[in-house]
Structures are given as C-alpha cells and as structure tokens.
C-alpha positions in Angstrom: 16.1 -22.3 -37.7 12.4 -23.4 -37.6 13.1 -26.9 -36.4 14.9 -25.9 -33.2 12.3 -23.2 -32.5 9.5 -25.7 -33.0 11.3 -28.3 -30.9 11.6 -25.8 -28.0 7.9 -24.9 -28.3 6.8 -28.5 -28.1 9.2 -29.2 -25.2 7.8 -26.2 -23.3 4.2 -27.4 -23.9 5.1 -30.9 -22.6 6.4 -29.6 -19.2 4.0 -30.0 -16.3 2.4 -26.9 -15.0 4.0 -25.6 -11.8 1.4 -26.0 -9.0 1.0 -22.9 -6.8 1.7 -23.3 -3.1 -1.6 -23.6 -1.4 -2.2 -22.7 2.2 -4.9 -24.9 3.6 -6.7 -23.5 6.7 -5.8 -25.5 9.8 -2.5 -26.9 8.4 0.9 -25.6 9.2 3.3 -25.3 6.3 7.0 -25.6 7.0 9.3 -23.9 4.4 12.7 -22.3 4.0 13.6 -19.0 2.3 16.7 -19.5 0.0 18.9 -17.0 -1.8 17.3 -18.2 -5.1 13.8 -17.3 -4.0 11.9 -14.2 -5.3 13.2 -10.9 -3.9 11.0 -9.6 -1.1 9.0 -6.4 -1.3 11.3 -4.6 1.2 14.5 -6.6 0.7 15.2 -10.1 1.7 13.3 -13.0 0.0 9.7 -14.1 -0.2 7.3 -16.9 -0.8 3.6 -16.6 -1.9 0.8 -18.9 -1.0 -2.8 -19.1 -2.3 -5.5 -19.2 0.3 -9.1 -19.8 -0.8 -11.6 -17.8 1.3 -15.3 -17.2 1.1 -16.8 -13.7 1.6 -17.2 -12.9 5.3 -14.8 -15.6 6.6 -12.6 -14.4 9.5 -9.1 -15.9 9.3 -6.0 -15.6 11.4 -2.6 -16.1 9.7 0.6 -16.5 11.6 4.2 -16.7 10.4 7.0 -17.8 12.8 10.7 -17.9 12.3 13.8 -18.0 14.5 16.1 -17.5 11.5 14.8 -14.1 10.2 12.3 -11.4 10.9 9.2 -12.3 8.9 6.7 -9.8 7.4 3.3 -11.1 6.5 1.2 -9.5 3.7 -2.2 -10.5 2.5 -3.6 -9.5 -0.9 -7.2 -9.7 -2.2 -8.0 -11.8 -5.3 -7.7 -8.6 -7.4 -4.2 -8.0 -6.0 -5.1 -5.1 -3.7 -3.4 -5.2 -0.3 -5.7 -6.3 2.6 -3.4 -6.6 5.6 0.3 -6.4 6.6 2.1 -7.1 9.9 5.7 -7.2 10.9 5.9 -7.9 14.7 2.7 -8.9 16.3 4.0 -9.1 19.9 6.4 -6.9 21.8 8.9 -9.6 22.6 8.7 -11.4 19.2 9.5 -10.8 15.6 6.8 -13.2 14.4 4.0 -11.8 12.3 0.2 -12.3 12.4 -2.9 -10.8 11.0 -6.6 -11.4 11.5 -8.8 -10.4 8.5 -12.3 -10.8 7.2 -12.5 -11.7 3.5 -14.4 -8.9 1.7 -15.1 -11.2 -1.3 -14.8 -14.9 -2.2 -11.7 -15.9 -4.0 -8.0 -16.9 -3.9 -6.1 -14.6 -1.6 -2.3 -14.3 -1.8 -0.4 -14.7 1.5 3.1 -13.4 1.2 5.9 -14.3 3.6 8.8 -11.7 3.3 12.1 -11.7 5.2 13.3 -8.3 6.4 17.0 -7.6 5.7 17.9 -6.8 9.3 21.3 -7.8 10.4 21.9 -9.8 7.2 19.6 -12.7 8.3 17.1 -12.9 5.4 17.2 -16.7 4.8 16.1 -19.6 6.8 13.2 -21.8 8.1 9.7 -20.6 8.9 6.2 -21.9 9.4 3.0 -20.3 8.2 -0.5 -21.3 9.3 -4.0 -20.0 8.5 -7.0 -20.7 10.8 -10.6 -19.8 9.9 -12.1 -18.4 13.0 -15.6 -17.8 11.7 -16.9 -19.7 8.7 -19.7 -17.4 7.5 
C-alpha cells in the first residue's frame, strides 16, 4: 500500500506547475468558454486572469463576445470585489470597467457568461489598458 501512495506522490511532484493566465496591459487575449470550464458566479462558465497593477494606476478592461453575454468582475489582491459590469453600452452586451488600483498587487479579472437563452459558451476577447500609470 505504501509503494503506490509514494509513487503517486512523486508523480504529482514531478508535474509542472500550472501557469496562471496573465492579462498583460495593451494586449488582447482571445479565448473560448467551454462546458468544462469553472462554473460562473451567476451561472454559465468563467475564466480568471491575473493583472498586475501598481497603486494609483487607472485601467480600463473590456470583454467582447458575440457568442454569449459576458459579465466582467475585478477583484483586489485580497479577494475583495473592486468592480463589476454586465452591459456597458445600451446596444451592446459587452462589458467594461474603468478602475483605479487602491493597492499594488495581482488583481483577478473574471470573465463570466450569463445563462441567458442558453448561450453560455463561446469565443470572447478581453483587453486591459492602463490609462494613467501613476
């Protein structure tokens, strides 16, 4: 019984660490929500990205999709919610926020799909742009 357990432990330690998805300001990330992705906060599915910000930086984050209705959420390094948006324009279901980083650290940018009309999967793009680099 010990040998199989030890073999599993050593095998797990040999696996490479899973790199977190990083959102680099100024770059657009293309992605796809699949049925195997993490359940969303309000139904649907979601992806998380890490965004490194310095205290006082003003950043705009935009999520666009023609496949589903995206909801954008931003969490501070301590996990506390900072901002959320569903539809940023009257004629669009795209999401956008503009926030100032209260502290330096790694923020979580979450892209959720709303379960409206059954369309909760599909392609999307997410982009962060630093507007003021304090």
